Each structure stands twice: as C-alpha cells, then as structure tokens.
N, C-alpha and C positions, 0 to 999 in steps of 0.2 A: 779096670782093675779086678781081673778075675782070677789072677794067679793065687794058688793056695797059700804059698809062703810069702807072698808080697804083702808088705804092710798097708794098711788102709787107714789113713788119718784124716779126720775131718776137723776143719776149723770153722766154727760158727761165730759170726760177728753180727750182733743186732744193729741195725741200721739207725744211726742217730738216736740212740736208745732214749735218752731223757726226753728229747724233743718228740720223738714218736709216742712215747707214753702220754706226754701232755696233750698231743693231738688226738690220741685215742679217747682220752678221758673227757676232752672238751671239744665238741663237734665245731664250735665256732673257730677253732684253730686250724682246722683241716684245710690243706691247700695253701696256707698262708706262711710267710716267713717268720718263723719262730726261733727264738734264742732263749735257752735255759742258762741263766746266770745271774750274778749279782748286778744290781743296777746302779751301784755307787761309782764314783770317779775311778776307783781303783778295781772295780769288779772285772771278772774275766768270764769269757764264754765257756760254759760247761758243756754244752751241746748245741748244735746248729741244725735245724731242719734242712732237707735238701732244698726247699724253696729259697732259703736264705743264702745257702752255700753258692747259688748262682750269682750272688753279688760279691763274692770273694771273702765271705765271713766263714771262719772255722774256729774249731774248738781251741782253747787256751789263748784266744785273741782278746786284748783288752776290750771291754764293752764300749769305751769312748770311741775306739777305732771302728768297731762294729757298727755303731750308730751312724757314723760318717758314711760308711759304705752303703748301708741300707737304713735309711731314716724311718721307713715305714715298718721295720721289724718289730714284732711283738715280743717283749721280754718278760719271761715268766720265772719267777724265783724258783729255785730247785726244791724238791721234796725228797730229801735223801732217804728217809725211812721208807717212803712209798716205793722209790726205785728198787731198794733192797728187797722189798716184798715181791715185786714184780719178777725180779731176778730169781728169786727162789723158784717161782713157778717155771721159769725158762729152764733152770737146771733140773728140775723134776722131770721134764720132758727129755732132756739129755740122758738121764739115768734110766730111762725106759729101754734105751738101746745098747747101753754098756756101762759097766761100772768104772771103766777107765776114762775118767773126765778130769782134765786139768784146767781149773779156772785161771783166767789171766786177770779178769776184772769182773765187774758186775754184768757186763754185756758180751763177754767174749771167752771163748773156751776151745781147748783142743779135745777131740774124742778119738780114741783108738777103738776102732770097730772091726779090726782084724779078726778077732775071734767071734764076731757077731754074724758074720756073713753066712755061715752055714745054715743058721736059724732064720735070719732075717732078709737074706738076699744080698745083692751087690751093693757095694758102698755108695754108688750113685742113687739106688733106690732108697737106702737108709737116709742119705742127705736130703732127698726130695721129700720123704715122709717127715722128717724133723721140721723142715721149712712149713710143710702143710699144717702140722699140728700147732706150731707157733702162731701161724696165721689164723687158723679156725678157733683155737682155744683162747688165745691172748689177743688176737687182732692186732698183731705187731709184724713188721717186716724183718727179715733176717737173710743175711747173704752167707752162702756155704762155699767153701772150697775143700776139694777132695784130692789127695795125692799120697804118694808113698812115704812122705816125711812131713815134719812140722813146717819147715822153711817153705816148701812148696805149697803146702795147704794154706798157709797164711797168705802168700802172694795170690793164690788162686781166689780166696774169698775177697781180696782187695780188688781183683779184676772183675769179679762178679757183681760188685756193688753198682747200683743199689738193688736189693731185693732180687738176687739172682743166685745161681748154682754154676760152679765150673769145676770140671774134673780134669786133672792133669794125669794122663796115663804114663806109665814108666817109659814107653817107647817114644813119647813126645815131650820129654822134659826139655831138651835143649831148643826145640822150636819154640817152646813157651817161654823159656828163660832169655834166650839171646836178645830178643828186641827190647827188653825192659831197660829203662834207665838204671845205671849202676847204683844210684842213690836209693833205689828200692830195696837194696840188700841190708839186712840187719847189720848195724855197726858201721856203715858208711855214712858219716856225717858231713858237714861242710868241709871240715879240714881234710879228711881222707878223700872226699869228693874232688877237692881242688887239686890234690896231689896226683889223683888218677887222671884227671882232665889234662893236666901237664903232660902225661905220657900219651895222651890221645885216646884214653879209655873213657867212653861216654856210656856204653851199654854193657849189660852183663856179658853179652857175647864177645865184646871188645876185651873185657877182663880175662874171660876164659881162654882167649887166644894169646894173652901176653905171657911171656916166659916167666917162670916162677921166680928166677933170680932178679928180674927187673922189679917184680912186685915186692920182693923182700927188701930191695935196696930202697924202695920208697916208703913202704909201710911196716918194715920190720917183720916180727913173727905174724902180725895180722895178715900178711900178704898171702901165706899159705892157707889160713882160714878162709879168706874171701875167694881164693882160687877153688877151693873145695866146695863152697857153696855155689859158685858159678858153674860148677860141673853137676850141681843138683845133689850134692852129697851132704846128708845131715842125719846123724845116727842117734840123735837125742830120743829119749823115751818120753812118752806121755806119762806125767808124773801125777797119777790120780790122788795119792796120799801126801802130796806136798803140804808141809806145815808152814805157816807164816813164820819167817825168821825175825820179822820186825814189824811194827806199825809205826808210820811216820806220815808227817804232812809238811809240805814247804811252799813257799810263796815267793815269786819274783815280783819286785815292786816296780810300778810304773816311774816313781820318783824315789831315788836312792834315799836311804835313811842315813843320817849323819849324827845322830845323838843316841846315847846309850838308853835314855828314857823311852825313845821311839821304838828301839829294838826290843826292850822288855815288854812294851805293850803288844807288839807283834808275837812275841814269844807266848804271852798269855792266850792270845787268840788261837795260836797253833797247838799249844798244849791242851787247851779245852777240847779241840777237834780230836786229838789223839786219845785223850782219855775216854771220850765218847765212844769211839770205835773200838777201843779195847773192851769197854763194858758190853757193847752190843755183841761181841764175839765170845764173851765169857771167859776172858784171859787177862792175865796180869803180867807186867814186865819187870825184869830185874835191874835193867840198866837204862838210863836216859842218855840220849846224845843230842847234839846240836849240829847244824851245818851252817856255815857262814861263807858267803861268796862276796867278794869285793867287786867294785866296778872294773878292776884290773883283771877280773875272772881268776882270781886266786882263791881256791876253795879250802876251808879249814873245817876239821871235824874235831869235836871234843866230846868226852863221855864220862859219866860217873855212875858207880853202882848205888842203887837204893839199898836201904837198910834191909828191907824186905820187899818181896813182889808187890807191886801195887798198880791200880788203874785209876788212881786218884788225880783229878786235875791239879789239886793243890801240890800234891808231892811231885808231880811231873814238872809243873811250872817253876817250883822253888828251885829245883836242881838246875833246870834250863837257865833260870836267871843267874844262878851262881856261876854256871859255866860261861855264860855271856860275859858277865862282869870281869871274869878272870881273863877271858880272850881280849876284852876292851882295854884292860889294863896293860896287856902286852903289845897289842897291835893298834889300839885307838889313839886319837880319833880316826875314824875311817868312813869312807862312803860305802854302805851296804847295799848290794844289789838283790841278794837272796837270803832268806833265813829259813831253816827248817828245824823241826823238832820231831824226835822219834823215841821209841822205847824198843829194846830187844831183850833176849833172854826170856822168851815168853813161856808162860805156864798157865794151865787150865785152872781156873777158879774152882775150888773145891765146894761141895754143897755146904760143909760146915761153916765155911767162910762166909757164905751168903747169909747164914743165920746170925753172924756176929759182926755185922757191918758197924762201922764207926759213924759218928755224926756226919763227918765229912763224906763218907760213902753214901749216906742217905740223901744228903744234899745233891751230890752228883746224879744219884738216881732220879730225884725230882726234877733236876734241870733237864735230864734226857727225856722224861715223860712230857714236860712242858713243851720241849722243842719238837717232839714227834706230834703232840696235839696241835701245834700251831705251825707246822710246816717249816721248822727251822727257827722260828722266832721264838723268844721266850726269856728265860732268866739269863743273865750274864753279868760278869763283874762290872762294877761302876766304872772302872777305867776304860772299858770298852764302849761305853755309852757316850755318844757325841754330846758336847756341852749344850747345843741348842735343844736336844731331846731332854736333857735334864731339867732345863728351865721352863719346859712347858707346864 
C-alpha cells in the first residue's frame, strides 16, 4: 500500500477482549477455557476465550448451552468498568498514530492512516507497531487488517485472527475476496444468504460474476450494493468525530415473556443499564424508546419525549413502562421474544447541571459507584432481587 493517493485504512480488533483481560489479570486463567458472562439460567456469553471456542462456544450464546458444550469452562462475571478503562488505554495507543479513529465498540476501531504514512512509514509498519505496543504495554493480543477501505480492512482483520496482521493490497483485492463465503459480507444474513444460495451464489466471487439484473430480481436494491462490495468498492470515510445518536440495550429471552408484569421487570433492568451508560458518558437524552419483538418476529418500536433531557433510571423506566403498557393494551396478550430500551436526542451534560443534582440523580450516582466498586454487583430495585435472596 505505497501509492501516495491510495487510502490506507486499518481495522483493529482486540481478540476475545473481555476474556483476554481476565486471563491477563489472573494468571490462573491463562491457557484455560474462559467464559465472561452471567452465570444464571438466562445468562449469555459476553466473551469466549480461544480455548473455549474450540468447543463451539461463542459470544451471545446462552450460558446454559455453553456449559453443555464445555462443562469444564471457567465462568467469570463481567467487569464493565474495568474493560472500559482498559479500552481507553487501547484507544490512547491508536491516537498516537492518527487523529482519524472511528470506534465501533470498546475493543474495535477503524483508523485512517493515509496522512500518517509520510511521517510514520507504510501502513503495514504502522499496523505492526500498533500490535507491538498493545502487546508490550497492555499485554493483550490484537488482530489488524489493512486495506484501501473499511469493508476490506474489516474482513482482513477477521482473516488475521487470532493475534495476526493481514494486508490486502489494491492489486490483490479480488484474489482475497473471491474465495470467501458470501455470508461474510456486511448485510448478508440468513434470509439473503438463502436467496443467493438458490441462485448458486456461495462465495463472494460467485456474487461478483452474477449479472446485476439477477441480483436485483432476488434482493431488490440491495443487489447493487452487494455487487459493489463484491468488487471491493466501499467509499465510506472513517468518521473520527462520530457522535452517539442513541444509547440502548436489548435482550433476547431464552423463555418468551407472556405477562405484562414480567415485561416491566425486564424494562426496569434494561433502563437501569441505559441510565448507567448515559451517566458514564456524561450525556442525557431527550426521548425514550422501546423495542418489542414477538415470537412471530414482528418488531414494534414506540417512543415518547421526556419533559427535559435526563439520564435518570427512574425517568427512563417510567416512560418505558408507559410505552409498554400502551403497546400491551393494543397488542397483548402476547409472547415476547425480545425487549429493548433506549434514549436518543443526546446532549452533553453541562457543568452547572452537575452542581444541581436532584435526590434521584445522587441515588443513581451512588448506585454507579457501588456497582463499579463491586464489579457490577450492588444496589438494585427490590423487584430485581430474587425472592430467595430477599428471604436470607
């Protein structure tokens, strides 16, 4: 990637981030199958070490199933605040090489190093140095993909896993893309994948060689988009100043919910999480929204504006409950597969607002401090405490 005008995009993905942090911090976990996640019946895998992935365990899998696949797995409760702190250290390394950094999550980002090459050398050298610094300073593994655009860089880092580096040169794009399964492309889910398979399209190369009109007939307007990606075309910029448009959290349930009271209990849990994330970012939201998905995979969205921007758990949950009650009156009773709560219309919390916190704000702040002090355990509404815990 030596052309002066050619873009140089790096995608960095921390390998099994949460699990790697736990293995780094606790030597007894190194080389062992580690799962980070909730240990309850409805808990899910937040991260799986590479040792446990050999048994078929992966993130977002129900803990119950993960235990069946790997009974000897060591389950570690997540430490959200700690991972956030480590993530800041990772991004501080990124910022040494370019100001054009687009975070995708705590453990993943795009970097545009096009303008850094005159000073720091070729993109391959920059990527290798980033990996070295993460390894030496933070004692963590990272995979790096380097290419002329974001789509290719992301695929390259996936191919480089675990703990590797891969460069896709502009003159080798098709030889890299063509053998890959078509479902590796962004946006090609099970439904689109099945339709493409019916056309005999199984690899990205198959898709690239398929006439555009046949793709459009099967996939509509997405057909042209997928064809452009199959040809290696992606003109999106790395958005370093991208602001959050919303903060949300959702859960898919192992056992469907079929009572409004159960839905409200889950909304309380989700709203609590959203409020905590807003406060950690120092932002508030103007509008609360909920997402409801039934077992028939019908998805509904409802929203309502707050009187004033807020990051209060109570304010978020009360609106979410009202929205859920109105939805239930219209569509219930129903079997609920997924619930989500979110806040949008985000604004930065002003300094004077911090000095005039309400009693509810101070309680939320105390809850956050207790949760951070005890790795996620701490104060919670009584309705979220299991009966047997209350009776102890």
